[in-house]
N, C-alpha and C positions, 0 to 999 in steps of 0.2 A: 565275302568282302563286307557285307552289311553287318555280320556278326562281329567282325574285327573292328569296324567303326563304332558299333554299340559298346564294345569293351572300352574303347578310348573315351567315349562320352561318360560312361559310368565312372571311369578313373578320374576324369576331369571334375565331375560333379562332386565326387567324394573328397577330392583335394580341396575344393572351395568350401565345402561344408565344414571340414576339419579346421580350415583357416578362419572361418567365421564363428566357430563355436565360442571362442573366448571373448570376442567383441560383442556379438549378439547376446551372449549369455549374460552380459552385464545388465541387460534390461530387466532380467528377472532373478538373477542370482546375486547373493551378497553373503559374505562371511567376514567375521571379525579377524583382522590380521594381527598376529602377535609378533611384533618386531621391535628390536631395541633401537628404534629411530623414529623420528616424526615423519609421517607420510604426508604427501601433498593433499590439499583440499581441491574439491571439484572446481575447475576454472570457470570464470564468468566472462561471456563474450562482450556484454555491454554493461557498463556501470554508469554512475552519475557523471563522472568526469569524461565519459566517452567510451569508445570501443577499446578493448584490450589488445594492444599490439603484440603481446606475447601469448595470446590465447592458444594458438595451435601448438606452440612449444610446450605450454603448460598442460594442454590436453594430451599430448604424447606422453609426458611424464605421468600424468594421472592414469592413463590407460595401462601403462607398463606396470603400475603398482596395484591396480585394482581389477585387472582382467579376470574374467570368470574362471574359477577352479585354480587360481594361482596358488593358494595356500596348500591345496591338495597335491599339486604338482611339486611344490617345494618339499613337502613332506615325503613324497614318493622318491624324489631325487636323494634326499638325505638318507632314507631307509636303504636304498640300493647301495649307496656308498658305504653305509655302515655295515650292512649284512654281507655284501659280496666282496667289497674291497677293503673293509676295515679302515676306512678313511673318513674323518669328520667333515661335515659340510661347513663347519665354523672353526677357525683357528683358535678360538678360546678353549676348545676341548681337545684333549689328547685321549685317544682310545687305547687302553692298555690291554693286557692279557686277561683272558676270561671275562671280557666286557667290563672291566673296571674302567671308570672314567676319571680323568684328572684335569685340573684347571691349568690352562696354558700359561697363565701368568706366574706359575710357580716353577717353571723350567729353569730360570736363572738361579734360583736358590738350590735347586736339585743339582745343578752343574758345579756349584762350589761357591767360594767367597766372592762377593761382588762389591763389598765395601772395604775401604782402606782402614788401617788400624786407627788412624786419627778420627775417622768418621764414627767408628765404634766407640772410641773413647768419649767423643762428644755426646753420643746417645747415653752412655753409662753415666756421664757427668750430669746430664739433664735429669735422668731418673733419680739420681741421688738428691738433687735439688727438689724434685717433686716429693720424695719421701720426707725431706726436712720440713717442707711446707705442711704436708698432711699431719705430721707429728706435732707441729707447732699449733695445730688446731685441736690437739688432744685426741687424735684418731690414729688407728693403726693401719699403715699402708701395706700393700702386697701386690706384686706383679705376677702375671702368668702369660707367657707367650705360647700360643697353641701352634704346634708344628703343622706345616703343610702336609696333606695326605700322602704325597709321594715320599716324604721323609720317613714315614712310619711303614708304608707298604711299597718300597722300591721294587720288590720282586714282581709286581704287576705292571711296572712301567715297560713300554716297548723297548726292545733291545737296541734300537737305533740311537737311543739317548744315553747308552752306556750305563755304567754303575753310578750309584749315588756317591757324591764327593764325601771324603772322610771328614772334612771340616766345612762348616757353613757359617753364615753371618750369625745364626742363632747360637750355635755351640760356642763360637768365639765370644759373643756378647755375654753369654751366661758365665763364662769363665771370668770375665771382667766384673760381673755383678757379684760373683762369689768372693773375689779378691777385695772388692770395695765394701762388702757386708750389706749389700742392698737386698732386701727381702724379696724372694721370688720362689715360684713353684716350678720345678723342672718337669714340665708336662711332656717334654720330648722323651726323656728316659722312662717316665712313668707309663706312657702309652706304648713304648717299645716293649717293655716288660709285660704290660697288660695284654697285648695282642697274642701272647703265648697261650693265654687261657680263653680268650674270646675276641671277636672282632670289635674294633674300636671306631671305625669309620664306615660311612655308607658307601656302597659300591658306585652309585650313579650320581653322587652329590659331592660338593666340595667339603662338606662338614663331617664332624664326628657324629657317631650315633649316640643314643642316650646312655649306653654303657660307658663309652669313652668320657662323656661329660661327667657322669657320676663318679667315675674313678678319680678324675682330676679334682672334683669338688671335695672328695674325701681328704685329699692331701691338703687342699686349701684350708679346710676346717682344722686339720691337724696342726698346720703352721700357726693358725690363729689361736690355738689352744682350746678349741671347742671339742665337745664330746660327740657332736652329731656325726652320723655316718649313714651311708646309703648301701643297701645290699646290691650286689652286682649280678646276682642270679635271681631266679623266680620271676622273670619277665615273660610276657606273651609277645609273640611275633605277629604283627598285623601289617597288611599291605595298605599303609595309610599315609606314607610320606611322599610328597611330590618333589622329586629330585631336580635340583637346579641345573646340573650339567646336562642331563637328559633333555630338559626343557629347552636348552639352547639349541640342541640338535633337532628337536622335534617340537617346535613351539605350539603346534595345533593339535598334538596328540595328548589325550588324557592318559597319564601313566603314573602308577604308584609303586614305590619301592618298600620292601619290608623294613619296618622299624621295630625296635624293642620297646614295649610298653610296660612301664612299672606302675603298680598301684600301691603306693605307700600309705594311703589313708590319711594323708596330711592335707587339710583343706586351707584355701586362702582365697582372698578376693582382690579385685583390682580397685584401686582408689582413683576416682575420676574417670574420665572417658578413655576407653582403650579400643583402638580400631584393629590393630594387628600386632604380632610380635616384632614387627619392624618399626614400630613407633619410636620417635626420637627419645621419648621419656615415658617410662612405665613405672608405676608404683603399686606395690602389693602389700597386703597385710595378712598374716597368718592367723587362723582361728586359735591355734594352740602352739605358739612359737617358743623359741628358746630364750626369750627375754632380751635378745640382742637385735641391733639394726645395722644395715650395711648399705653403702653407696657403691654401685657397680658401674664402672665405665666399661662398655663392651662393644663388640662388633657383631656380625651375624652369627658367630659361634656362640654368643651369649643366649641365643634363642632357646637352646636346649637346657640352659640353666634356670630359666624363669620359673617353671612349675616346681622345681625341687627347692630352690632357694626361697621361692614364694611361700612354700608350706613349712619352711624351717625357721626363718627369721620373723620376728614380730613385724618388722617393716623393712622393705627393700625398695631402693630407688635405682632403677636401671636407666642409664643415659647412653645414647648411641650417637650423639652429635660429634662431628669431627671438625677441627681438632678438639681434643678433649678439653672441656671447660672446667678448670679447677676452682672457679668461683663457687661451684656447687658444694665443694667441701665445707666451706664456711657456712653456707646457707642451709645445709642438710643436717638434721640431727641424726647422728649415726655413731656407731662404735668403730666400724671398720670401713676402709676404702680399698676396693679391689679394682685393679686396672688390668683388663684382659684385652689381648690383641693377637691377631694371627701372624704367623711368621712372615708372610709375604709383605706385610705392612709395618714391620717393626721399625722402619726408618721414621715413621710418624711419632714414635716415642720421643725422638729428639726435637719435635716441633711443639711439644706441650708448652703452653704459655702459663707462667706462674703469676698469680695476682700480686 
């Protein structure tokens, strides 16, 4: 009987110890929480204006966000769902075949046309107006719409999403651009053909890899009439890229994906202060450029372009602010203006304001 009571006491003590670990652990344990939201601050019971009537409610919220080992438990939960059930812990990510990851916001484009014909006409009309304005400033315009990853690699999408639609906003818009004579680079078909020889996109990231970026840049230069070209082979593979989609699933886990590293021997420098490749404005100057300069309106896909264009053109101005500010065309000394945007955001092209 005593042995039976002892077992009950041990069970009760262990139960309370486990329950208290996360609260008592807050006294000595702290970790940086990587989340896409603003977390609450530690509540104050007494302030200059008197006692805080919402103190206990704020304290409950604070504890739920900062209890000890929370980030480790979240990571463990994500890993179990990912490895055992092939299920993402965040709806922003789609887990595909062979552990390819896709961005959830691209599913509507994958399923088919979501814009009306009049909406596509409006976008094409605005793009024509943009071209007219750029040309009026004595500069050569060019558009490039980078396709979503699942448009190039639909074979890795989960079967529950079905087959990729035969037509999309992108393909229909490009038909209108062709009819209207608006200069653009057909990155969609270029990358589809390119993937036969090599991979064009990162597995655990939203973006293309360096090979995909260089392949499209070669076509951009061709359309501009430039002789500059980049080799697509001769790269080294390094586990150096921090993939954004993987980071959404496991924000506290340090993880790197294989990236293709090219060494072209073309040097460049940054003009002014530069914090990261996500700065709103980046300017570069090549040590031995091609005698030309270019203004590039870009999104996150433009990151991969920076080192290559930086070493090719005498001067490059990269601008990432949205909506795209065309006043820079007049204020920037350049020969060319490139407007790059990813497929899922192509509606933004219809929002460009012309001075």
